[in-house]
C-alpha positions as semicolon CSV with decimal commas, in nm:
position;residue;x (nm);y (nm);z (nm)
1;M;-1,283;2,735;-1,834
2;Q;-1,219;2,465;-2,093
3;I;-0,865;2,324;-2,085
4;D;-0,702;2,080;-2,324
5;W;-0,444;1,808;-2,285
6;P;-0,159;2,001;-2,450
7;S;-0,181;2,253;-2,165
8;I;-0,158;1,965;-1,917
9;Q;0,136;1,810;-2,098
10;S;0,326;2,138;-2,137
11;G;0,266;2,246;-1,777
12;S;0,098;2,570;-1,883
13;A;-0,206;2,460;-1,682
14;D;-0,005;2,544;-1,367
15;T;-0,141;2,898;-1,393
16;L;-0,495;2,759;-1,348
17;H;-0,424;2,616;-1,001
18;G;-0,735;2,651;-0,786
19;T;-0,967;2,755;-1,070
20;T;-1,274;2,578;-1,206
21;A;-1,190;2,389;-1,525
22;D;-1,362;2,166;-1,781
23;I;-1,174;1,876;-1,939
24;S;-1,264;1,562;-2,135
25;G;-1,086;1,229;-2,138
26;W;-1,105;0,855;-2,074
27;M;-1,187;0,722;-1,727
28;I;-0,946;0,467;-1,578
29;P;-1,075;0,339;-1,240
30;L;-0,807;0,176;-1,026
31;D;-1,069;-0,082;-0,930
32;P;-1,266;-0,139;-1,250
33;Q;-1,484;-0,404;-1,080
34;A;-1,649;-0,142;-0,859
35;D;-2,008;-0,044;-0,936
36;T;-1,931;0,322;-0,862
37;V;-1,609;0,516;-0,808
38;D;-1,528;0,856;-0,662
39;Y;-1,157;0,842;-0,746
40;F;-1,003;0,753;-1,082
41;L;-0,755;0,867;-1,346
42;L;-0,863;1,068;-1,649
43;S;-0,643;0,998;-1,951
44;A;-0,577;1,188;-2,271
45;D;-0,564;0,858;-2,458
46;E;-0,812;0,576;-2,488
47;P;-0,683;0,278;-2,287
48;C;-0,625;-0,049;-2,465
49;C;-0,798;-0,228;-2,177
50;G;-0,945;-0,170;-1,834
51;G;-0,623;-0,266;-1,663
52;C;-0,404;-0,003;-1,827
53;V;-0,255;0,259;-1,599
54;P;-0,064;0,544;-1,765
55;R;0,306;0,556;-1,686
56;N;0,345;0,916;-1,800
57;P;0,188;1,155;-1,543
58;L;0,153;1,422;-1,812
59;T;-0,094;1,213;-2,011
60;S;-0,343;1,187;-1,726
61;L;-0,467;1,351;-1,409
62;E;-0,628;1,235;-1,086
63;V;-0,998;1,293;-1,033
64;Q;-1,192;1,310;-0,706
65;M;-1,565;1,324;-0,775
66;A;-1,812;1,524;-0,569
67;A;-2,033;1,212;-0,577
68;P;-1,966;0,853;-0,690
69;L;-2,003;0,780;-1,061
70;A;-2,051;0,452;-1,246
71;P;-1,747;0,348;-1,459
72;Q;-1,769;0,500;-1,806
73;S;-1,647;0,341;-2,129
74;E;-1,688;0,655;-2,342
75;V;-1,520;0,993;-2,339
76;L;-1,611;1,168;-2,015
77;A;-1,646;1,546;-1,975
78;L;-1,584;1,679;-1,624
79;R;-1,589;2,009;-1,441
80;G;-1,400;2,060;-1,117
81;R;-1,134;2,255;-0,934
82;L;-0,789;2,200;-1,085
83;L;-0,499;2,156;-0,845
84;R;-0,129;2,159;-0,934
85;L;0,033;1,881;-0,728
86;V;0,374;1,914;-0,567
87;D;0,581;1,602;-0,495
88;D;0,278;1,377;-0,526
89;P;0,371;1,025;-0,400
90;A;0,247;0,864;-0,723
91;G;0,408;1,127;-0,946
92;W;0,086;1,287;-1,077
93;R;0,102;1,655;-1,164
94;Y;-0,264;1,758;-1,159
95;R;-0,580;1,666;-0,972
96;L;-0,940;1,763;-1,043
97;V;-1,138;1,781;-0,716
98;D;-1,510;1,813;-0,641
99;A;-1,564;1,707;-1,001
100;V;-1,904;1,663;-1,167
101;A;-1,987;1,499;-1,500
102;L;-2,104;1,721;-1,786
103;D;-2,296;1,631;-2,099
104;R;-2,063;1,440;-2,325
105;P;-1,907;1,631;-2,614
106;H;-2,063;1,587;-2,956
107;A;-1,742;1,469;-3,118
108;P;-1,739;1,112;-3,254
109;Q;-1,666;0,865;-2,976
110;R;-1,508;0,524;-2,986
111;R;-1,655;0,255;-2,762
112;F;-1,539;-0,064;-2,602
113;S;-1,754;-0,302;-2,405
114;R;-1,794;-0,274;-2,029
115;R;-1,759;-0,651;-2,013
116;A;-1,411;-0,629;-2,163
117;F;-1,329;-0,333;-1,940
118;L;-1,417;-0,527;-1,626
119;A;-1,266;-0,854;-1,741
120;S;-0,930;-0,707;-1,830
121;G;-0,900;-0,520;-1,502
122;A;-0,978;-0,832;-1,303
123;A;-0,768;-1,074;-1,504
124;L;-0,464;-0,854;-1,551
125;G;-0,454;-0,726;-1,194
126;L;-0,429;-0,363;-1,309
127;A;-0,077;-0,414;-1,439
128;A;0,041;-0,096;-1,605
129;C;0,078;-0,110;-1,983
130;A;0,425;-0,080;-2,126
131;P;0,518;0,259;-2,273
132;G;0,364;0,307;-2,614
133;H;0,078;0,064;-2,553
134;F;-0,200;0,322;-2,541
135;A;-0,316;0,247;-2,894
136;G;-0,687;0,252;-2,977
137;Y;-0,900;-0,036;-2,856
138;T;-0,952;-0,316;-3,111
139;E;-1,162;-0,629;-3,147
140;A;-0,848;-0,830;-3,069
141;H;-0,823;-0,658;-2,732
142;E;-1,185;-0,746;-2,655
143;E;-1,140;-1,107;-2,758
144;T;-0,832;-1,132;-2,536
145;A;-1,015;-0,976;-2,244
146;Q;-1,317;-1,204;-2,287
147;A;-1,088;-1,506;-2,302
148;A;-0,919;-1,390;-1,982
149;Q;-1,255;-1,350;-1,814
150;T;-1,359;-1,700;-1,923
151;A;-1,032;-1,846;-1,795
152;Q;-1,062;-1,663;-1,467
153;S;-1,422;-1,779;-1,420
154;A;-1,324;-2,139;-1,489
155;Q;-1,035;-2,114;-1,246
156;S;-1,250;-1,957;-0,973
157;D;-1,502;-2,240;-1,014
158;T;-1,234;-2,500;-0,940
159;A;-1,016;-2,306;-0,695
160;P;-1,023;-2,442;-0,339
161;A;-1,185;-2,224;-0,075
162;W;-1,006;-2,151;0,248
163;Q;-1,194;-2,259;0,559
164;A;-1,046;-2,067;0,852
165;P;-0,969;-2,307;1,139
166;A;-1,126;-2,234;1,475
167;D;-0,971;-1,949;1,674
168;T;-0,808;-1,813;1,356
169;F;-0,826;-1,455;1,236
170;T;-0,651;-1,264;0,963
171;I;-0,393;-0,988;1,012
172;D;-0,224;-0,757;0,763
173;M;0,120;-0,676;0,902
174;H;0,152;-0,347;0,711
175;S;-0,122;-0,123;0,573
176;H;-0,194;0,241;0,493
177;G;-0,560;0,155;0,437
178;G;-0,821;0,428;0,425
179;R;-0,557;0,663;0,284
180;V;-0,427;0,733;0,635
181;I;-0,101;0,899;0,522
182;V;-0,079;1,279;0,515
183;S;-0,050;1,399;0,154
184;R;0,288;1,515;0,028
185;N;0,100;1,796;-0,144
186;P;0,116;2,085;0,107
187;A;-0,210;2,224;-0,029
188;I;-0,386;1,910;0,096
189;G;-0,164;1,778;0,375
190;A;-0,367;1,640;0,666
191;H;-0,693;1,732;0,490
192;R;-0,655;1,449;0,241
193;P;-0,995;1,277;0,218
194;F;-1,023;0,928;0,364
195;I;-1,160;0,638;0,162
196;P;-1,361;0,339;0,295
197;L;-1,165;0,088;0,499
198;A;-1,398;-0,111;0,724
199;A;-1,632;-0,216;0,442
200;P;-1,365;-0,383;0,223
201;M;-1,214;-0,544;0,534
202;R;-1,551;-0,698;0,619
203;A;-1,618;-0,799;0,259
204;G;-1,289;-0,987;0,233
205;G;-1,269;-1,120;0,587
206;M;-0,969;-0,916;0,702
207;N;-0,994;-0,896;1,081
208;V;-0,697;-0,681;1,182
209;I;-0,457;-0,443;1,008
210;C;-0,140;-0,282;1,136
211;L;-0,244;0,072;1,040
212;A;0,083;0,248;0,960
213;I;0,136;0,622;0,965
214;V;0,441;0,762;0,784
215;T;0,652;1,038;0,939
216;D;0,895;1,138;0,666
217;T;0,652;1,250;0,394
218;T;0,750;1,616;0,406
219;V;1,114;1,538;0,329
220;T;1,077;1,251;0,083
221;R;0,943;1,241;-0,272
222;V;0,915;1,020;-0,577
223;A;1,249;0,998;-0,758
224;D;1,281;1,116;-1,118
225;N;1,254;0,760;-1,249
226;R;0,922;0,720;-1,062
227;K;1,031;0,380;-0,933
228;R;1,113;0,465;-0,573
229;F;1,095;0,727;-0,300
230;E;1,397;0,925;-0,184
231;A;1,483;1,191;0,073
232;W;1,531;1,529;-0,094
233;R;1,608;1,762;0,197
234;E;1,698;1,761;0,564
235;P;1,409;1,819;0,806
236;Q;1,395;2,122;1,031
237;S;1,422;2,071;1,405
238;G;1,087;1,951;1,537
239;E;0,936;1,912;1,190
240;L;0,907;1,534;1,187
241;Y;0,793;1,517;1,548
242;A;0,510;1,758;1,460
243;L;0,430;1,553;1,151
244;G;0,410;1,243;1,370
245;Q;0,157;1,409;1,600
246;T;-0,054;1,500;1,297
247;E;-0,027;1,151;1,151
248;F;-0,121;0,979;1,478
249;Q;-0,419;1,211;1,512
250;R;-0,520;1,130;1,155
251;A;-0,499;0,756;1,223
252;H;-0,735;0,790;1,518
253;Q;-0,970;1,006;1,312
254;L;-0,984;0,732;1,050
255;V;-1,043;0,468;1,317
256;E;-1,330;0,672;1,463
257;R;-1,480;0,747;1,120
258;E;-1,475;0,381;1,018
259;Q;-1,577;0,251;1,364
260;I;-1,270;0,030;1,382
261;R;-1,161;-0,107;1,718
262;V;-0,803;-0,043;1,833
263;V;-0,605;-0,341;1,964
264;T;-0,354;-0,260;2,237
265;D;-0,265;-0,598;2,391
266;T;-0,317;-0,972;2,361
267;A;-0,643;-0,963;2,557
268;S;-0,799;-0,704;2,326
269;L;-0,664;-0,882;2,018
270;T;-0,825;-1,208;2,127
271;A;-1,154;-1,045;2,224
272;L;-1,199;-0,792;1,942
273;A;-1,043;-0,945;1,630
274;P;-1,313;-1,210;1,569
275;Q;-1,584;-0,940;1,582
276;G;-1,469;-0,744;1,282
277;P;-1,237;-0,469;1,162
278;C;-0,964;-0,384;1,410
279;A;-0,642;-0,186;1,391
280;I;-0,304;-0,202;1,559
281;I;-0,156;0,149;1,553
282;A;0,178;0,137;1,373
283;A;0,440;0,378;1,244
284;E;0,646;0,327;0,931
285;G;0,974;0,490;1,024
286;A;1,069;0,619;1,368
287;D;1,158;0,958;1,217
288;F;0,911;1,132;1,452
289;L;1,138;1,039;1,744
290;E;1,410;1,268;1,602
291;G;1,657;1,058;1,800
292;Q;1,482;1,111;2,135
293;V;1,419;0,767;2,286
294;D;1,172;0,897;2,548
295;R;0,926;0,976;2,267
296;V;0,872;0,601;2,230
297;D;0,700;0,612;2,569
298;E;0,489;0,909;2,463
299;A;0,373;0,736;2,144
300;Y;0,292;0,420;2,338
301;T;0,084;0,602;2,600
302;K;-0,067;0,894;2,409
303;H;-0,119;0,740;2,065
304;Q;-0,148;0,364;2,144
305;L;0,151;0,277;1,927
306;R;0,210;-0,099;1,931
307;H;0,414;-0,160;1,614
308;L;0,719;0,048;1,523
309;Q;0,921;0,025;1,202
310;L;1,264;0,172;1,270
311;T;1,344;0,323;0,929
312;H;1,172;0,423;0,607
313;Y;1,297;0,630;0,310
314;R;1,555;0,849;0,479
315;V;1,865;0,751;0,672
316;N;1,751;0,856;1,019
317;E;1,907;0,858;1,365
318;L;1,835;0,487;1,413
319;G;2,014;0,335;1,116
320;D;2,073;0,265;0,748
321;I;1,817;0,183;0,481
322;Q;1,818;-0,048;0,181
323;T;1,748;0,224;-0,075
324;E;2,040;0,456;0,009
325;P;2,415;0,407;0,064
326;P;2,496;0,312;0,425
327;V;2,599;0,589;0,663
328;H;2,598;0,431;1,009
329;G;2,713;0,076;0,939
330;G;2,372;-0,063;1,037
331;L;2,173;0,003;1,354
332;T;2,303;0,296;1,560
333;D;2,340;0,308;1,938
334;I;2,021;0,517;1,951
335;G;1,855;0,247;1,741
336;V;1,965;-0,011;1,997
337;Q;1,808;0,195;2,276
338;V;1,481;0,225;2,080
339;V;1,467;-0,152;2,028
340;Q;1,529;-0,207;2,397
341;R;1,260;0,043;2,493
342;C;1,010;-0,121;2,259
343;N;1,087;-0,457;2,418
344;A;1,032;-0,313;2,764
345;L;0,706;-0,132;2,685
346;G;0,549;-0,392;2,460
347;I;0,586;-0,270;2,100
348;V;0,651;-0,495;1,801
349;V;0,984;-0,404;1,637
350;D;0,972;-0,394;1,256
351;V;1,298;-0,384;1,059
352;A;1,150;-0,341;0,709
353;H;1,355;-0,103;0,490
354;G;1,660;-0,157;0,712
355;T;1,989;-0,289;0,575
356;Y;2,112;-0,641;0,643
357;D;2,363;-0,499;0,894
358;L;2,084;-0,311;1,073
359;V;1,875;-0,627;1,092
360;K;2,162;-0,833;1,231
361;R;2,232;-0,587;1,513
362;A;1,860;-0,551;1,588
363;A;1,837;-0,931;1,615
364;D;2,134;-0,937;1,852
365;T;1,971;-0,662;2,061
366;S;1,607;-0,763;2,078
367;T;1,477;-1,001;2,342
368;K;1,151;-1,036;2,147
369;P;1,079;-1,162;1,793
370;L;1,133;-0,917;1,507
371;V;0,915;-0,866;1,205
372;L;1,006;-0,750;0,858
373;S;0,659;-0,649;0,755
374;H;0,671;-0,615;0,375
375;S;0,922;-0,747;0,121
376;A;0,999;-1,059;-0,085
377;L;1,292;-1,285;-0,165
378;A;1,561;-1,222;-0,425
379;T;1,885;-1,415;-0,467
380;H;2,078;-1,103;-0,568
381;P;1,882;-0,785;-0,488
382;G;1,992;-0,468;-0,664
383;A;2,189;-0,199;-0,486
384;R;1,875;-0,006;-0,390
385;S;1,626;-0,291;-0,389
386;R;1,368;-0,343;-0,116
387;L;1,389;-0,720;-0,167
388;I;1,585;-0,938;0,074
389;T;1,821;-1,234;0,045
390;P;1,757;-1,574;0,207
391;D;2,021;-1,494;0,472
392;H;1,843;-1,165;0,549
393;A;1,517;-1,356;0,597
394;R;1,683;-1,620;0,814
395;V;1,798;-1,356;1,062
396;I;1,433;-1,258;1,121
397;A;1,326;-1,620;1,152
398;G;1,609;-1,679;1,398
399;T;1,442;-1,442;1,644
400;G;1,114;-1,633;1,613
401;G;0,981;-1,351;1,395
402;V;0,783;-1,315;1,074
403;I;0,852;-1,181;0,724
404;G;0,550;-1,032;0,547
405;V;0,537;-1,100;0,174
406;W;0,408;-0,803;-0,023
407;P;0,202;-0,784;-0,346
408;S;0,432;-0,558;-0,549
409;S;0,354;-0,579;-0,923
410;G;0,726;-0,527;-0,980
411;T;0,786;-0,860;-0,804
412;F;0,474;-1,064;-0,885
413;H;0,245;-1,044;-1,189
414;D;-0,066;-1,177;-1,014
415;L;-0,193;-1,332;-0,690
416;H;-0,085;-1,681;-0,794
417;A;0,270;-1,561;-0,853
418;M;0,254;-1,392;-0,512
419;A;0,143;-1,721;-0,356
420;E;0,444;-1,891;-0,515
421;G;0,659;-1,613;-0,367
422;V;0,514;-1,695;-0,025
423;K;0,602;-2,059;-0,086
424;R;0,962;-1,971;-0,174
425;M;0,987;-1,771;0,148
426;A;0,841;-2,059;0,348
427;D;1,089;-2,299;0,187
428;V;1,373;-2,077;0,316
429;V;1,255;-1,992;0,669
430;G;0,964;-2,226;0,744
431;V;0,594;-2,154;0,709
432;E;0,573;-2,042;1,073
433;H;0,786;-1,737;0,987
434;V;0,588;-1,603;0,689
435;G;0,302;-1,353;0,692
436;L;0,115;-1,101;0,479
437;G;0,219;-0,736;0,446
438;T;0,004;-0,573;0,180
439;D;0,147;-0,220;0,204
440;M;-0,207;-0,117;0,112
441;L;-0,209;0,222;-0,068
442;G;0,168;0,246;-0,026
443;F;0,283;0,156;-0,378
444;I;0,373;0,388;-0,665
445;S;0,236;0,143;-0,923
446;P;-0,086;-0,054;-0,855
447;P;-0,004;-0,381;-0,675
448;V;-0,156;-0,723;-0,744
449;F;-0,350;-0,710;-0,414
450;R;-0,547;-0,385;-0,432
451;S;-0,837;-0,442;-0,193
452;Y;-0,912;-0,654;0,111
453;E;-1,201;-0,793;-0,090
454;Q;-0,935;-1,001;-0,271
455;L;-0,835;-1,188;0,046
456;P;-1,039;-1,502;-0,039
457;D;-0,870;-1,512;-0,380
458;L;-0,527;-1,489;-0,218
459;A;-0,618;-1,765;0,027
460;S;-0,726;-1,987;-0,263
461;A;-0,400;-1,912;-0,444
462;L;-0,206;-2,017;-0,134
463;L;-0,398;-2,345;-0,121
464;L;-0,322;-2,403;-0,489
465;A;0,046;-2,335;-0,413
466;G;0,041;-2,636;-0,180
467;F;-0,025;-2,492;0,165
468;S;-0,270;-2,665;0,396
469;Q;-0,577;-2,496;0,541
470;A;-0,398;-2,454;0,876
471;E;-0,083;-2,318;0,710
472;V;-0,285;-2,057;0,520
473;G;-0,434;-1,950;0,853
474;A;-0,085;-1,914;0,998
475;I;0,036;-1,708;0,700
476;L;-0,268;-1,482;0,692
477;G;-0,256;-1,396;1,059
478;G;-0,157;-1,669;1,302
479;N;0,217;-1,611;1,277
480;Y;0,195;-1,237;1,338
481;R;-0,046;-1,303;1,625
482;R;0,224;-1,513;1,790
483;V;0,480;-1,233;1,757
484;F;0,232;-0,972;1,883
485;Q;0,155;-1,182;2,191
486;A;0,525;-1,234;2,264
487;S;0,611;-0,867;2,211
488;V;0,314;-0,676;2,352
489;G;0,184;-0,915;2,616
């Protein structure tokens, strides 16, 4: 059945959920440098450049192809099964799955060059266009994109290359790589298709990731302003524990599919990390505990959990979060017991998303270094900001811990700005307390670090920011390695 964009924009296409549908639009790959893609956005409007990502979810839909397709710079006609999404984490309303390309419609088509498409995506870091900037492509756009490509090429020719010191390997302190998280769409749930993880890790030289499941997805959603997640209902008894079991199982399925080695202690980290892609099993939010401290032991033994973030996007039994008004006054007594149990078993304690008061009590409680896996500095963060103050960062450093700087496009406009953000953090707490937390596939808007293949570019940006070769090695893995060894043993 042929459907048009007005039916998408009005919501009348809801009645077509699960049916086969034909639709035409403009392809927007989230990685326009890829030779082929099996996931992209289809837009009602021609993008002004390859880096444009629609802000309005009713002007585009997600597409999952039955087979990979080369990026297209003309109107694309597709046929697939239309799904109505519910509480999608990125705010999209529709998805076309098992899609195949049809012969292009005979209507007149506007073109823009593939060179400009690729150049703009690379140079602009997939920053979303401002509202109203989906005008037709012009020669001025192409000239700008070509100039950006030329500038980027010149910069890459002169950028220093990082030479990893001996006995150095890279570690991402926080990742949802491979699309490990269970979908918020109940029609997909744990059947959400994985995407490649080991290959981009190898291509970029990422040795180890803290592969983080999320155990509050069924009770959180994207807020109306599409700028943050929020809890929207209370969980049923046992619901989040069951979700945790599903998420842990999914993480191990991804690990097996991608042939990634699981690190469980210092000996395995030292032996396995230099050989290639490895994962430390992590959980973002201890919601699956449902306040039962003994479940920490179960997760450690049964699921190989070695990195636990106490809170996420709901105020749970362990403490308060940055994005909601405080309820507990910081870390709760149950939270204290969980920190103590993690210390005893050998699990890294992560206080990302927790309030300043939570972090202070966790620091007073823990006998091991803390990490705050993904954030950045702000002098005066907003009331619901995920950024942290210098004092907040210093509490983590005071435990001997590490703060992971993230690549949020709301904080940094490109990798060089991110490198400067790392430098500001190092100026506050010392370079030995700074790491990398990409939050891979965890952002609502595309970040400035979208693939592990960009790791050499980030390393070069850090060198340009003034860090030494050894300091870059510490930031990209050495500092977290120290915390892991102290915490896990």
